[in-house]
C-alpha positions in Angstrom: -17.3 -103.6 47.8 -20.4 -105.6 47.2 -22.4 -102.5 46.3 -19.7 -101.6 43.7 -19.9 -105.1 42.2 -23.7 -104.8 41.9 -23.4 -101.4 40.3 -20.9 -102.7 37.8 -23.1 -105.6 36.8 -26.1 -103.4 36.5 -24.1 -101.0 34.3 -23.2 -103.8 32.0 -26.8 -104.1 30.8 -28.4 -100.8 31.6 -27.7 -97.1 30.8 -27.9 -94.5 33.4 -30.5 -91.7 33.2 -27.7 -89.2 32.4 -26.5 -91.4 29.5 -30.1 -91.6 28.2 -30.4 -87.8 28.2 -27.1 -87.4 26.3 -27.8 -90.1 23.7 -31.4 -89.2 23.0 -31.1 -85.4 22.8 -31.6 -84.0 19.4 -31.3 -80.4 18.1 -34.8 -79.0 17.7 -35.7 -76.7 14.8 -39.5 -76.5 15.3 -41.1 -75.1 18.5 -44.5 -74.5 19.8 -45.5 -70.9 20.6 -46.1 -71.7 24.2 -43.6 -69.9 26.5 -41.4 -71.9 28.9 -42.2 -71.2 32.6 -39.8 -68.8 34.1 -38.7 -71.2 36.9 -37.6 -73.8 34.3 -35.4 -71.3 32.6 -33.9 -70.3 35.9 -33.1 -74.0 36.6 -31.5 -74.3 33.2 -29.3 -71.3 33.9 -28.4 -72.8 37.3 -27.2 -76.0 35.5 -25.0 -73.7 33.3 -23.6 -71.9 36.4 -22.6 -75.2 37.9 -20.5 -76.2 34.9 -16.8 -76.8 35.5 -14.4 -74.0 34.4 -10.7 -73.5 34.6 -9.9 -72.3 38.1 -13.6 -72.0 38.7 -13.4 -68.6 36.9 -16.8 -69.0 35.4 -15.9 -66.8 32.4 -19.5 -66.3 31.1 -22.4 -64.0 31.1 -25.9 -65.2 30.3 -28.6 -63.0 28.8 -32.2 -64.4 28.5 -34.5 -63.0 25.8 -38.2 -63.8 26.1 -39.5 -60.9 24.1 -40.6 -62.0 20.7 -40.0 -58.6 19.1 -36.4 -58.5 20.2 -35.9 -62.1 18.9 -37.4 -61.1 15.6 -35.2 -57.9 15.3 -32.1 -59.8 16.2 -33.0 -62.4 13.6 -33.6 -59.8 11.0 -30.2 -58.2 11.6 -28.4 -61.6 11.1 -30.4 -62.3 8.0 -29.5 -58.9 6.5 -25.8 -59.5 7.1 -26.1 -63.0 5.6 -27.6 -61.5 2.5 -24.8 -58.9 2.3 -22.2 -61.7 2.6 -23.9 -63.7 -0.1 -24.1 -60.8 -2.5 -20.3 -60.2 -2.0 -18.7 -63.6 -1.9 -21.1 -66.3 -3.1 -19.4 -67.4 -6.3 -21.7 -70.4 -6.9 -24.4 -68.1 -8.3 -24.6 -68.4 -12.1 -22.5 -65.6 -13.7 -20.7 -64.7 -10.5 -17.5 -66.8 -10.9 -15.5 -63.6 -10.6 -16.3 -63.6 -6.9 -14.2 -66.7 -6.3 -10.8 -64.8 -5.6 -12.6 -62.6 -3.1 -14.2 -65.6 -1.5 -10.9 -67.4 -1.2 -9.3 -64.3 0.4 -12.1 -64.2 3.0 -11.9 -67.9 3.6 -8.2 -67.5 4.5 -9.2 -64.7 6.9 -12.0 -66.7 8.5 -11.5 -70.4 7.7 -13.9 -71.6 10.4 -16.7 -69.1 9.6 -16.4 -69.8 5.8 -16.0 -73.6 6.0 -18.4 -75.2 3.5 -20.9 -76.0 6.2 -21.5 -72.5 7.5 -20.8 -71.0 4.1 -23.8 -73.0 2.7 -25.9 -72.0 5.7 -25.3 -68.3 5.0 -27.0 -68.7 1.6 -29.9 -70.7 3.2 -30.4 -68.0 5.9 -30.2 -65.2 3.3 -32.8 -66.9 1.1 -35.1 -67.7 4.0 -34.7 -71.4 3.7 -33.1 -71.8 7.1 -34.4 -70.1 10.3 -32.2 -68.7 13.0 -34.0 -69.4 16.3 -36.6 -71.6 14.6 -39.6 -70.0 16.4 -38.2 -70.7 19.9 -39.9 -68.5 22.5 -36.8 -68.2 24.7 -33.2 -67.5 23.6 -30.2 -67.7 25.9 -27.2 -65.7 24.8 -23.8 -66.8 26.1 -21.0 -64.3 26.3 -17.4 -65.2 27.2 -15.1 -63.2 29.4 -12.0 -62.9 27.2 -9.8 -62.5 30.4 -10.8 -66.0 31.5 -8.2 -68.6 32.6 -7.1 -71.1 30.0 -9.9 -71.4 27.4 -13.0 -69.3 28.0 -14.6 -70.7 24.7 -14.4 -74.2 26.0 -15.8 -73.3 29.4 -18.7 -71.5 27.8 -19.3 -74.6 25.6 -19.4 -76.8 28.7 -21.9 -74.4 30.4 -24.0 -74.4 27.3 -24.0 -78.2 27.1 -25.1 -78.4 30.8 -28.0 -76.1 29.9 -29.0 -78.0 26.8 -29.0 -81.3 28.7 -30.9 -79.9 31.6 -33.5 -78.5 29.2 -33.8 -81.9 27.5 -34.3 -83.6 30.9 -37.3 -81.3 31.4 -38.9 -82.3 28.2 -37.8 -79.1 26.4 -36.0 -78.8 23.1 -32.8 -76.7 22.3 -30.7 -75.8 19.4 -27.2 -74.3 19.3 -27.3 -71.0 17.3 -24.0 -69.5 16.4 -25.0 -67.3 13.4 -26.4 -64.6 15.6 -22.8 -63.6 16.3 -23.0 -61.7 13.0 -25.3 -59.2 14.8 -22.8 -58.6 17.5 -19.8 -58.4 15.1 -21.3 -56.1 12.4 -24.3 -54.3 14.0 -23.0 -52.5 17.1 -26.5 -51.5 18.3 -27.0 -55.0 19.8 -23.9 -54.6 22.1 -25.3 -51.3 23.2 -28.8 -52.7 23.8 -27.6 -55.5 26.0 -24.9 -53.5 27.7 -22.1 -55.7 26.3 -18.6 -54.3 26.4 -15.0 -55.4 27.2 -14.2 -58.0 28.5 -17.3 -59.8 27.2 -17.6 -61.1 23.7 -20.4 -63.2 22.1 -19.7 -67.0 22.3 -22.9 -68.8 21.2 -26.6 -69.0 22.0 -29.3 -71.6 22.7 -32.8 -71.6 21.4 -35.1 -73.1 24.0 -38.8 -74.1 23.9 -41.4 -76.9 23.7 -40.6 -79.1 20.7 -43.2 -79.8 18.0 -43.7 -83.6 17.8 -41.2 -86.0 19.4 -37.8 -85.3 17.8 -35.7 -87.0 20.5 -34.2 -90.4 20.0 -31.1 -92.3 19.1 -29.6 -91.8 15.7 -26.7 -93.6 13.9 -23.4 -91.8 14.1 -20.1 -92.7 12.6 -17.6 -94.1 15.1 -14.2 -92.5 15.4 -11.0 -94.5 16.0 -9.7 -94.3 19.6 -6.1 -95.2 20.5 -6.2 -97.2 23.7 -3.1 -97.6 25.8 -3.1 -100.2 28.6 -0.7 -102.7 30.0 2.1 -101.6 27.8 0.2 -102.1 24.5 -1.7 -99.9 22.1 -5.0 -100.9 20.6 -7.3 -99.1 18.1 -11.0 -99.3 19.2 -14.2 -98.0 17.6 
């Protein structure tokens, strides 16, 4: 009981190492060319493997790419598809207002993919103003088992976050990269190359490498209201 009291008092004034890792991790979009040692990547994968999942079904498959040519080809495929999408539905280009009905139709079909944030990123990737893996020497692809219990997407996200935090704790940088899914949706050669077939489907990916500079650190973020129920009352806290 005394140890618990001491712990509580210490926590009132100090953050744990885990909290420091979570709060100071930043997405890194500029990497050194130096490759990450193999043993570190294996430890990162192990952190992902130990993530909780519904029924401990572990509905994921990890593929590690450390071949710069494969990373380049995969990037080129995604860029080409972004250019195609931009040429078909980007109505913001002068003289292309007629594309608006087609864009609205596609937005209804894929509201999340064509939300203003990714929609804007498509144009930036197509124009070469936004990289895909940002020069990272290692890429971890995460595929979900669609037969997974409950919500495989959530489980894969938890596994990915475990890996991102483990990498950060080692002094590495990471960045979530979702746009590479275009290569697996519209260019079937990549599924064949990596031996991906049912029941696996692309979920997301992580760029991993040594960051240029020191991008980590606390940043301001908006607080969201939280409804707090205790002792028969409701409070709204921020």
